[in-house]
C-alpha positions as CSV (number, residue, x, y, z in Angstrom):
1,X,72.4,-5.6,-37.5
2,X,70.0,-5.6,-34.6
3,X,69.9,-2.3,-32.9
4,X,68.0,-1.0,-29.9
5,X,68.3,2.8,-30.2
6,X,66.5,3.5,-26.9
7,X,68.9,1.3,-25.0
8,X,71.9,2.9,-26.6
9,X,70.6,6.4,-25.9
10,X,69.9,5.6,-22.3
11,X,73.4,4.1,-21.9
12,X,75.0,7.2,-23.5
13,X,73.0,9.6,-21.3
14,X,73.8,7.7,-18.1
15,X,77.5,7.4,-19.0
16,X,77.7,11.1,-20.0
17,X,76.5,12.2,-16.6
18,X,79.6,10.7,-15.0
19,X,81.7,13.0,-17.1
20,X,79.5,16.1,-17.1
21,X,80.7,19.4,-15.9
22,X,78.5,21.8,-14.0
23,X,76.4,23.9,-16.3
24,X,73.4,26.1,-15.7
25,X,70.2,24.1,-15.8
26,X,69.0,25.6,-19.1
27,X,72.4,25.0,-20.7
28,X,72.5,21.4,-19.3
29,X,69.0,20.7,-20.8
30,X,70.2,21.9,-24.2
31,X,73.4,19.8,-23.9
32,X,71.3,16.8,-23.1
33,X,69.1,17.4,-26.1
34,X,72.2,17.8,-28.3
35,X,73.6,14.5,-26.9
36,X,70.5,12.7,-28.1
37,X,70.9,14.2,-31.5
38,X,74.6,13.3,-31.7
39,X,73.8,9.7,-30.6
40,X,71.2,9.5,-33.4
41,X,73.7,10.8,-36.0
42,X,76.3,8.2,-34.9
43,X,73.8,5.4,-35.5
44,X,72.6,6.6,-38.9
45,X,73.4,4.1,-41.6
46,X,75.2,6.8,-43.7
47,X,77.7,7.2,-40.9
48,X,78.0,3.6,-39.7
49,X,78.4,2.2,-43.3
50,X,81.0,4.8,-44.2
51,X,83.1,4.1,-41.1
52,X,82.9,0.4,-41.6
53,X,84.0,0.8,-45.3
54,X,86.8,3.2,-44.3
55,X,88.0,0.7,-41.6
56,X,88.0,-2.1,-44.3
57,X,89.9,-0.1,-46.9
58,X,91.6,3.3,-46.2
59,X,92.4,5.1,-49.5
60,X,96.2,5.0,-50.0
61,X,96.4,8.8,-50.3
62,X,94.9,9.1,-46.8
63,X,97.3,6.5,-45.4
64,X,100.2,8.8,-46.4
65,X,98.8,11.8,-44.4
66,X,100.5,12.8,-41.2
67,X,99.5,15.5,-38.7
68,X,102.1,17.9,-40.3
69,X,101.0,17.2,-43.8
70,X,97.4,17.7,-42.8
71,X,98.1,21.0,-41.1
72,X,99.9,22.3,-44.2
73,X,96.8,21.6,-46.4
74,X,94.4,24.5,-47.0
75,X,90.7,24.2,-46.7
76,X,90.5,24.4,-50.5
77,X,92.8,21.5,-51.1
78,X,90.9,18.8,-53.1
79,X,91.9,16.1,-50.6
80,X,90.5,18.2,-47.7
81,X,87.3,19.1,-49.6
82,X,86.5,15.4,-50.3
83,X,85.8,14.9,-46.6
84,X,83.3,17.8,-46.5
85,X,81.7,16.8,-49.8
86,X,81.4,13.0,-49.2
87,X,78.1,11.4,-47.9
88,X,79.2,11.7,-44.3
89,X,80.3,15.3,-44.6
90,X,77.0,16.1,-46.4
91,X,75.0,14.3,-43.8
92,X,76.7,16.3,-41.0
93,X,76.1,19.6,-42.8
94,X,72.5,18.9,-43.6
95,X,71.8,18.1,-40.0
96,X,73.8,20.8,-38.4
97,X,72.0,23.3,-36.1
98,X,73.1,26.7,-34.7
99,X,74.6,25.2,-31.6
100,X,77.1,23.1,-33.5
101,X,80.6,24.7,-34.2
102,X,82.2,21.6,-35.7
103,X,81.5,17.9,-36.3
104,X,83.7,15.1,-37.6
105,X,83.6,11.3,-37.9
106,X,86.7,9.2,-37.5
107,X,87.4,5.5,-38.2
108,X,88.7,3.0,-35.7
109,X,92.3,4.3,-36.3
110,X,91.3,7.9,-35.6
111,X,91.5,8.9,-39.2
112,X,88.9,11.2,-40.7
113,X,85.9,9.8,-42.6
114,X,84.0,13.0,-43.0
115,X,83.4,16.5,-41.4
116,X,81.7,19.8,-41.7
117,X,84.9,21.7,-41.9
118,X,88.6,20.9,-41.8
119,X,89.8,19.8,-38.4
120,X,93.0,20.9,-36.8
121,X,94.3,17.3,-36.6
122,X,94.2,14.5,-39.1
123,X,94.1,11.8,-36.5
124,X,92.6,11.9,-33.0
125,X,93.9,8.5,-32.0
126,X,95.6,8.8,-28.6
127,X,93.2,11.6,-27.5
128,X,90.2,11.0,-25.2
129,X,87.8,12.4,-27.7
130,X,88.5,9.3,-29.9
131,X,89.8,6.7,-27.5
132,X,86.9,6.9,-24.9
133,X,84.2,6.4,-27.6
134,X,86.2,3.5,-28.9
135,X,85.5,1.8,-25.5
136,X,81.8,2.3,-26.1
137,X,81.5,5.3,-23.8
138,X,80.5,9.0,-24.3
139,X,83.2,11.6,-23.7
140,X,82.5,15.2,-22.7
141,X,85.5,17.5,-22.9
142,X,86.4,20.6,-21.0
143,X,85.2,24.0,-21.9
144,X,87.8,25.4,-24.4
145,X,88.5,27.8,-27.2
146,X,88.5,25.5,-30.2
147,X,91.5,25.9,-32.5
148,X,89.6,25.2,-35.7
149,X,86.4,27.1,-35.0
150,X,87.8,29.9,-32.7
151,X,84.7,29.6,-30.5
152,X,84.2,28.8,-26.8
153,X,82.8,25.4,-26.8
154,X,82.5,22.0,-25.3
155,X,83.1,18.8,-27.4
156,X,81.0,15.7,-27.0
157,X,82.1,12.4,-28.6
158,X,80.1,9.3,-29.0
159,X,80.9,5.9,-30.4
160,X,79.9,4.9,-33.9
161,X,78.6,1.4,-33.3
162,X,78.3,-1.7,-35.5
163,X,75.8,-3.6,-33.3
164,X,77.5,-3.3,-29.9
165,X,81.0,-2.9,-31.2
166,X,82.6,0.6,-31.5
167,X,84.0,1.1,-35.0
168,X,84.7,4.8,-34.9
169,X,83.8,8.1,-33.2
170,X,81.7,11.1,-33.8
171,X,82.9,14.4,-32.2
172,X,80.7,17.5,-32.1
173,X,81.6,20.9,-30.8
174,X,78.8,22.9,-29.2
175,X,79.0,26.7,-28.8
176,X,78.5,27.6,-25.2
177,X,77.4,31.2,-26.1
178,X,74.6,29.8,-28.4
179,X,73.5,27.2,-25.8
180,X,73.3,30.0,-23.2
181,X,70.9,32.1,-25.3
């Protein structure tokens, strides 16, 4: 896989500006720095290889999951815990900083590959936070109160790329109160 990280980073930053909301300059500078970090995570072999493997073979127990079944599972359910304890979940946790409220990686179909903590939805297919990165672009969502973290945040989503081809998405929630400090 030939990869030009600087070219990808420049592309992601330029594309993100088109979707950017107006933030105070100090907050915007921190958001830009976090976007660089998130793009680097999405290109890490731990993430890319796991997404490619998940796209190739989704475990049968995961194929049976629906949004309703997922929502009924507790954070202690062994099936849920596997996503936080697998290599992608561990990678996200070990790289998390104080600005990050949530982070999750999805395969091409929008199904979870790994996360820091249980997400509200099992699949994000059909939602801009997954569909836009699957076109190779960065997505920046509106300021919101996140259901799963309960914090005022903005979500940023970037493509997980295999070369130039999007194979999944990485979504990270950033705490606006922490960014404003």
